[in-house]
C-alpha positions in Angstrom: -58.3 -51.5 40.0 -60.9 -48.8 39.8 -62.1 -47.3 36.4 -60.5 -44.0 36.9 -57.5 -45.6 37.9 -57.3 -47.7 34.7 -57.9 -44.4 32.4 -55.1 -42.6 34.4 -52.7 -45.5 33.4 -53.9 -45.3 30.0 -52.9 -41.9 29.6 -49.6 -42.1 31.2 -48.8 -44.5 28.7 -50.1 -42.8 25.8 -47.5 -39.9 26.7 -44.7 -41.9 27.3 -45.0 -43.6 23.7 -45.8 -40.2 22.1 -42.4 -38.6 23.8 -40.7 -41.7 22.3 -41.8 -41.1 19.0 -40.8 -37.6 19.1 -37.5 -38.3 20.3 -37.3 -40.8 17.5 -38.1 -38.4 14.5 -35.9 -35.4 16.6 -33.1 -38.0 16.2 -33.5 -39.1 12.4 -33.7 -35.3 11.2 -30.6 -34.1 13.2 -29.1 -37.8 11.0 -30.5 -36.6 8.0 -30.7 -32.6 8.2 -28.6 -31.3 5.2 -26.2 -28.3 5.9 -25.8 -29.3 9.4 -21.9 -28.2 10.7 -21.5 -31.4 11.2 -21.5 -32.5 7.6 -18.0 -31.9 7.1 -16.5 -33.2 3.5 -12.7 -34.7 3.1 -11.3 -35.3 -0.4 -8.1 -36.6 -0.8 -5.9 -35.5 -3.7 -4.4 -39.1 -5.0 -3.3 -37.9 -8.5 -0.4 -35.5 -9.8 -2.4 -34.8 -13.2 -3.4 -31.5 -13.8 -6.7 -32.8 -14.4 -9.3 -35.8 -14.1 -10.4 -38.0 -10.8 -8.4 -37.6 -7.8 -6.4 -34.1 -9.0 -6.4 -31.1 -7.1 -8.9 -29.3 -9.5 -11.7 -31.9 -9.3 -10.9 -31.5 -5.4 -11.5 -28.1 -5.5 -14.7 -28.3 -7.7 -15.9 -31.0 -5.4 -15.6 -28.4 -2.2 -16.9 -25.4 -3.9 -20.6 -27.1 -3.7 -20.1 -28.7 -0.4 -23.2 -27.9 1.8 -20.9 -27.5 4.9 -17.1 -26.7 5.5 -14.3 -29.0 3.6 -10.9 -30.5 3.7 -8.6 -31.0 0.7 -6.0 -33.7 1.9 -2.7 -33.9 -0.5 -1.7 -37.8 -0.8 1.0 -37.1 -3.1 4.1 -35.5 -2.1 4.5 -33.7 -6.3 2.3 -32.4 -8.9 3.0 -29.6 -11.3 -0.1 -27.2 -12.8 -0.2 -26.6 -16.5 -3.7 -24.7 -16.3 -5.7 -22.2 -14.0 -7.6 -23.9 -11.2 -10.9 -23.0 -9.9 -11.1 -20.9 -7.3 -11.4 -21.7 -3.8 -15.0 -20.7 -2.4 -16.5 -22.6 0.2 -18.5 -20.2 2.1 -18.5 -22.3 4.9 -14.7 -22.9 5.0 -11.9 -25.0 3.3 -8.6 -26.3 4.6 -5.8 -27.3 2.2 -3.4 -29.7 4.1 -0.4 -30.9 2.2 1.2 -34.5 2.6 2.9 -35.9 5.4 6.3 -34.4 4.7 5.1 -31.6 2.4 3.4 -31.1 -1.0 5.4 -29.2 -3.7 3.4 -27.8 -6.6 5.5 -26.7 -9.8 3.8 -23.9 -11.6 6.2 -22.8 -14.0 3.7 -24.0 -16.9 1.2 -21.6 -16.2 1.0 -18.6 -18.3 -0.3 -16.1 -16.0 -2.8 -15.5 -12.8 -2.5 -16.8 -9.4 -2.0 -20.8 -8.6 -4.3 -20.3 -6.1 -7.3 -17.6 -6.4 -8.6 -17.4 -2.6 -12.6 -16.2 -3.1 -14.1 -17.7 -0.1 -13.9 -17.0 3.5 -12.2 -18.9 6.2 -9.6 -20.6 3.9 -6.3 -22.1 4.8 -3.6 -23.4 3.5 -0.8 -25.5 5.4 2.6 -27.3 4.4 2.5 -26.7 0.9 5.7 -25.9 -1.2 4.9 -23.1 -4.4 7.5 -22.7 -6.7 8.0 -21.1 -10.4 5.0 -19.0 -10.5 5.3 -16.7 -13.4 2.6 -14.8 -11.6 1.3 -14.7 -8.1 1.1 -18.0 -5.7 -1.6 -16.8 -3.8 -4.2 -14.5 -4.5 -6.3 -13.3 -1.6 -9.4 -11.5 -1.8 -11.4 -12.7 0.8 -11.5 -12.6 4.8 -10.0 -15.0 7.4 -7.1 -16.6 5.6 -4.4 -18.4 7.1 -1.2 -19.4 5.6 1.2 -21.6 7.9 4.2 -23.6 7.6 4.4 -23.4 3.8 7.0 -22.1 1.5 6.6 -20.1 -2.1 9.7 -19.5 -3.8 10.8 -18.1 -7.2 7.4 -16.6 -7.6 6.7 -12.7 -9.1 4.4 -12.5 -6.1 4.2 -15.1 -3.2 0.6 -13.9 -1.4 -1.1 -10.7 -3.2 -3.5 -9.4 -0.5 -6.3 -7.3 -2.3 -8.1 -4.4 -0.8 -11.2 -6.4 0.7 -8.8 -8.8 2.7 -8.9 -8.6 6.4 -8.2 -11.2 9.1 -5.1 -12.5 7.3 -2.6 -14.8 9.3 0.6 -15.3 7.5 2.3 -17.4 9.6 5.9 -19.8 9.8 6.3 -19.7 6.4 9.5 -19.4 3.8 9.5 -17.0 1.0 12.7 -17.0 -1.3 13.9 -15.5 -4.6 10.4 -14.2 -4.9 10.0 -10.7 -6.8 8.0 -9.6 -3.5 7.2 -12.1 -0.6 3.8 -10.7 0.3 2.4 -7.7 -1.1 -0.8 -5.6 0.9 -3.0 -3.2 -1.8 -4.2 -1.6 1.2 -4.3 -1.8 5.5 -6.0 -4.9 6.2 -7.9 -5.0 9.6 -6.5 -7.6 12.2 -3.7 -9.0 9.9 -0.5 -10.4 11.1 2.6 -11.5 9.4 4.5 -13.4 12.0 7.8 -15.7 12.3 8.0 -16.0 8.8 11.4 -16.2 6.7 11.8 -13.6 3.7 15.1 -14.1 1.5 16.4 -13.2 -1.4 13.6 -11.0 -2.6 14.1 -9.2 -5.7 12.4 -6.1 -4.6 10.9 -6.4 -1.2 10.2 -9.1 1.6 7.0 -7.5 2.2 5.5 -4.5 0.0 2.2 -2.0 1.7 2.3 0.6 -1.2 -1.1 2.6 -2.0 -0.6 5.6 -3.9 -2.9 7.7 -1.8 -3.1 7.4 2.2 -5.1 4.8 3.6 -8.1 6.6 5.6 -9.0 3.1 7.3 -6.2 3.5 9.7 -5.9 -0.1 10.8 -2.3 -1.3 10.9 -1.0 -4.4 9.8 1.1 -5.9 12.3 4.8 -7.3 11.0 6.4 -9.0 13.8 9.1 -11.6 14.6 10.1 -12.6 11.1 13.8 -12.8 9.8 14.6 -11.0 6.5 17.8 -11.9 4.8 19.5 -10.6 1.9 16.3 -8.8 0.4 16.5 -5.9 -1.8 14.2 -4.3 0.7 12.8 -5.9 3.8 9.8 -3.7 4.5 8.4 -0.9 2.0 5.5 0.9 3.5 3.8 3.4 1.9 0.7 5.0 2.8 -0.6 2.1 4.7 -0.6 1.8 8.5 1.9 -0.9 9.6 3.5 -2.0 13.1 7.0 -3.3 12.3 8.2 -5.0 15.5 10.7 -7.4 17.1 11.9 -8.3 13.3 15.7 -9.2 12.3 16.7 -8.0 9.1 20.2 -8.6 7.4 22.3 -7.6 4.7 19.7 -6.0 2.5 20.9 -4.3 -0.7 19.1 -0.7 -0.4 17.2 -0.6 2.9 16.0 -2.9 5.7 12.8 -0.8 6.0 11.4 2.1 3.8 8.4 4.1 5.2 6.9 6.5 2.9 3.9 8.7 4.1 1.9 8.4 7.2 0.8 5.8 10.3 4.3 3.7 10.5 5.7 2.8 13.9 8.9 1.0 13.5 10.0 -1.0 17.2 12.3 -2.9 19.1 13.7 -4.4 15.3 17.4 -5.6 14.9 19.0 -4.7 11.6 22.9 -5.6 10.9 25.1 -5.8 8.0 24.6 -4.8 4.2 25.7 -1.9 1.9 22.3 0.0 2.3 20.5 2.1 5.1 19.0 0.4 8.0 15.6 2.6 8.3 14.4 4.9 5.5 11.5 7.5 6.3 11.0 9.8 3.2 8.1 12.0 2.7 7.1 10.4 6.1 4.6 11.9 8.4 3.9 11.1 12.3 5.8 7.9 12.2 7.8 6.6 15.2 11.1 4.8 15.1 11.8 3.7 18.8 14.0 1.3 20.2 16.1 -0.3 17.2 19.5 -1.4 17.1 21.1 -1.1 14.1 25.1 -2.0 13.1 27.6 -2.5 10.8 25.3 -0.7 8.1 27.8 0.7 5.2 25.7 3.9 4.9 23.4 5.5 7.4 21.5 3.8 10.6 18.3 6.0 10.2 17.5 8.7 7.6 15.1 11.0 7.6 14.5 12.8 4.7 11.3 15.5 3.6 9.7 14.4 6.5 7.5 15.8 8.9 6.6 15.0 12.7 8.8 11.8 13.0 10.0 10.7 16.1 13.3 8.8 16.5 13.7 7.5 20.3 16.3 5.7 22.1 17.5 3.8 19.0 21.2 2.4 19.2 23.1 2.7 16.4 27.1 1.3 16.5 29.8 0.4 14.0 28.0 2.0 10.9 29.1 4.3 8.2 26.9 7.1 9.4 24.6 7.3 12.1 21.6 9.3 11.7 20.5 12.0 9.1 18.1 15.0 8.6 17.6 16.2 5.0 15.4 18.7 3.8 12.8 18.2 6.5 9.3 20.4 7.0 10.4 23.2 9.2 7.4 23.9 10.6 6.5 20.5 11.4 10.0 19.2 12.3 11.2 15.8 13.6 12.8 14.7 16.7 15.4 12.6 17.9 15.7 11.8 21.4 17.8 9.5 23.3 19.7 7.7 20.7 22.9 6.7 21.4 25.5 6.5 18.2 28.5 4.4 18.9 31.8 4.5 16.8 30.4 5.5 13.3 33.1 5.5 10.6 32.0 8.9 9.5 29.9 11.2 11.0 27.5 10.5 13.9 24.3 12.9 12.9 24.2 14.9 9.7 21.7 17.6 9.3 21.3 19.1 5.6 19.1 21.7 5.0 17.0 20.8 8.0 15.6 22.0 11.4 15.4 19.1 13.9 15.1 18.7 17.3 17.9 16.6 19.1 17.8 16.2 22.6 19.5 14.0 25.0 21.6 11.9 22.2 25.1 10.4 22.6 27.6 10.3 20.0 30.6 8.3 21.2 33.9 7.8 19.3 33.0 9.1 15.8 35.5 8.4 13.1 34.8 12.2 11.8 32.2 14.7 13.3 30.1 14.3 15.9 27.4 16.5 14.4 27.7 17.8 10.9 25.5 20.9 10.0 25.0 22.1 6.4 22.9 24.3 4.3 21.6 22.1 1.2 22.1 24.5 -2.5 19.2 24.0 -4.8 20.1 23.2 -8.3 18.7 26.8 -9.3 21.3 28.4 -6.5 18.8 29.0 -3.5 19.9 27.9 -0.4 18.1 25.9 2.4 19.1 26.4 6.0 20.1 24.1 8.3 19.2 25.4 12.1 18.6 22.1 14.4 17.6 22.7 18.3 20.2 21.1 20.5 19.5 20.7 24.1 21.3 18.0 26.7 23.4 16.1 23.7 26.8 14.3 24.3 28.3 15.6 21.3 32.3 15.4 21.5 32.4 18.5 19.1 29.0 20.4 19.0 30.3 23.5 20.4 32.7 23.5 17.4 30.1 22.6 14.7 27.6 25.2 16.5 30.4 28.0 16.5 31.2 27.5 12.6 27.2 27.4 12.2 25.3 30.3 12.8 22.0 28.6 12.2 22.6 26.0 14.9 20.6 26.9 18.0 21.9 25.0 21.7 21.1 24.9 24.8 22.8 23.2 27.7 
């Protein structure tokens, strides 16, 4: 072998050995580097005590300082909380999972404050039952929160969503005997409440209320939930909301109560109970579309003091009354089009001191009047005229009512 050949071979061997050394160094650094995605931490809750090793309190302190995403896994079925827990703050993501078959947390000994204070993004809770909270079960003040397959019972507020929260998913949970099941302080971008059960909530199943209109305009989606025997199923005021394909039954005051602007109520089923189905009160530019309402003791839908509300293709049957329009904005009238009202116990449509546009509606087999129009007399004696515009309706008695009320405008 020539001298040149030997030198070339030696160089190749040195390069090969250098590459092996670099590869080994890279592998060692990957194994030891802190803060990598692979450094997930799991902490087990093995004690039902309020504090000490193996407790939920200790686990939350441990995961708060984790260098990666973390998981708290319950190995106990029951525990009681006596003092406030530390906030949930892991910045990399935190998942809290119940024991197989569920874990129940009793909060009756707390003097106030939330059971879980979610202050860190990307947090999820799964399979828990939280009961008897004097305050809030879950206070949410972060982004990308998930609550799944859990139950919150006999608390003041189940989930309290602060104004800065977004990306909220509340899915397949049960809220029962709370004052408020879920409360939103404002519109929450990319937030969905889906597939939950709300029952016997003292004020409302879902409460989305703020004093002033919310300019952010990102609607909360509420769909495919079941509301039963709440005082009100959904109350939304000055918060953008889409209420779609839910079931409401036996609510004491109303299934859905809308105030302010930005609401769409579509494709819901509302059945039974002493109260009203849908109330739009001082509402603006809301849409109530394609809902079915039956066997309510009072009105199916009432629009009161509102402007530019659209009632379209709703079906109301076997209720005390069908629709009502009361003291609306005559310069921006509300509209009812293509609605069907079957066999109301009293009047099909009441118009009281209002001037709605009524087109192509049907009132069939009313026990009293198909359409009743009356002026409203204020306490000071002044009158507000009722002046509806009628076109293409099927009212059994509309010609009689029009003849007796000079304020009715009718077009055949």
